[in-house]
C-alpha positions, 0 to 999 in steps of 0.5 A: 498500499502506498505510504501517505506520507510519501505523497505530496499534500495536494493544493486546493481551492484555498491555495489556489485563491493564495496564488491568484493573490500572489499573482497581483503584485507580480503584475505591479512590479513587472508593469512599473518597468515600462510604465513611464514610456508615456509618462516622460513627456508629462513629468518632464513639463511639469517637474523640468528634470535635467537630462541625468535626472530623467536617466535616474528617473527610468533606471532607479527602479530597475537599479534598486530592484537587481541590486537587492534581490539576493538580499531580501530572498535570503532575508525572506527566509529568515523572517518569513516570505508572507511577513517580507511580502507584507512588508514590501507590499507596504512599501510599494504602496507608500512609494507609489503615493509619493511618486504620485504625488511628487513635487520634484524630480528629486523626490520622484527618483528617492520613490522609485528607488523605495518602489525598487526596493518593494518590488526586490522583496515582492518578486522573490517572495511570491515565488517562493511562496509559490514552491511552498504552497504547491508540493505537487509537480503537476500543480507547481508546474502549472502555476509557476507557468502562470507565474512566468507567462504573468511576469513576461506579460506585465511588462508589455502591459505597463507601457499599454496602461501608461499610455490608457491612464495617461488619456484620462488622468494626470501622469501621477495615476500610473504611480497611484494604480498601484496603491488600491491593489496593495491594500487588496494584497495587505487584506487578503495575504494573512488570511489566504497565505501561510508563513514559511521561512528556514526554521534553522536560518542561522545569522544574517550574514550583514557584509554580504549585502553591500558585496552583493550589491556591489557585485550586481550594480555596476555589471547592470549598469554597464550592460545598459550603458553598452547597449544605449552608448557603446562600448567605453572605457568607463563601462567595461570598468564597471564590468570589471569593477562588479566582475572582481565584487562577484568574485569576493561575493561568491568566496565568502559565501563558500566560506560561510556557514551563515552564508547569504546564498547557501552552498545546499542550493547547488547540491540538486543537479537542477539547480545552477544548470536552471539558473543559467538557462534562464538566464539565457532565455532572459538573454534572448527576451530582452534582446529582441524586445531592444529591436522590435520597439525600435523597429515599431516606431522608427522604422514602421513609424508609429506613435508611442501607444500605437506600438505599445498595442502592437506590441500586446500582440505577441502576448496572446501566444504567451498565455497558451505557451506556460499551460501548453509547456507544463501539460507536456512536461507531464508526459515526457522528459522535461529536459526536452520540452525544455529544449524544444523551446529553446529550439522555438524560441530560434525559430522565432529569430529566424523569422526575425531575421527575415524581416524587411522595412515593411514586415509588420506581421512577421516581426509579430509573428517571429516575436510571439514563436519566440516568446512561446519559446522562451516562456516555456524554457522559463517557466520549466526551468524555474520550475526544476531549479525550485524543486531541487533547491531544499524548501526553506531555502526557496526565497533565496533561490527565487532570488538567484533565478531572478538576478539571474534575469536581470543579468541576462536581460541586461546582457542581451540587449547590450551583446545583440543591440552592440551587433545590430548597432555595429552593422547599422554604423558600418551601412551608413558610413559615409553618412553625418554623424547624426545619422550615423549614431542612431536610427533615431537621430537619423529620423530626426535629421530626416525630419529636419531635411525634409523633402526628398532628401529627409526621405533618401536619410531616413530610408538609408537608416531604416534599411540599415537599422534592419539589416542590423537586426537580422545579424543580431536575430542570426546571432540570436538563433544560433546562441538558442541552438546552442542552448537547446544543446545545452539544455537536452545534456545538462537537464536530462535526467534530472527529477524533482526530489521527493519533498521532505517530512514537513511539506509531505501530506500528513498521515493519518494522526491527530498530532499533525499541524497544517502551516501557520496562517496566524 
């Protein structure tokens, strides 16, 4: 007979309702990455930020978020993931009010930093709680698939929601929309979500906090600036500094018993490989988005809101991809489904490589195919990596997955963006500097010239940009095909370990307690 203590406890209506509540902060955090796309002109008019302040209004959120993910994941394991989620929701709500009523650029930047801090608590907490709520492999796989799709779709939805809100309300409304959702979270989470934490966490390794930030922030900053401005000694120096601090951070984690990143995470064969493959997936996703948005606006000449609405089209297939991949993973070797996701994403890049200067539907089809493959990969490798990690370290595991995504996204924009830019500048080597530098500069020059001369400049620049995008797509195709081979080799035979006794279904005894909701 089957031992009931060896069977994972199935999640019921309460857990799925709790999961629905947990998806809400995830959507808001991912939306806040892109919510300023339409609001910045109105912000500039009212707050009059300098060029540097305007950049920090955009970037401070992402920097605070990426720099604190590792810290907050470890902190959640120690003090409780539900508790950290509630603290983060409070901070996110208060920062949203402050940002919505900001009276100066400095105040808005400070509130964006606080939003990033709150986001860094919410993201690993939600994923770790999903790991704890769903012990059954099939249910957990389905939940993480939905989680991955919501995170990916939220970034695209943010810019569209921003445009819609600004058509009816003032610019601060793009932040104030977060407040009701955070209040709902603060009411429902204590009722629906049980508390989970490491029963023996050890001391909190405080010196590792600045070390982790010093490792993450210079690398993310350097990669983002290389994607935008090109390679310079300053940005290369940032990369080297971040890598140096990263080396010190890793050495510290390997030698301390109270390490912020536990060595036990990497004892499971699927965890390290899952983090690496997730990073490659984020590389492809953000690398393709770098070109897609510019193509819609500067090549096809769409307005910002129109481009944002068209960019939602690939999300339709994303919604179906994650559940389908989770179902396939229950019927066949997961490593092959992950490899198939990479191949599907490579096919999307291959379609993008055939785009010319008037190929809207081909671009959207390629982007949709690519996104479907990437969400397949992200959902499955996240599930396998979390399953391989000890349940008491789920917060740290989730934070490493998400930090890898931040690195991968920044690296994708930097590498593929630099490749496309090199081809663009090579094609326009004989043009004036403003045209040769960026497609945006070429568009501005063409509008200034007007007439036939402007049309000629614009046509040449658009062709050069598309040529560069094609080369970047070929590079992405090659990378993803290599990743497919790597996934099949590294993840083959990796199975989710049996849940520990604390997570298994209770035996028929009177002294077994359910997780605490208090």
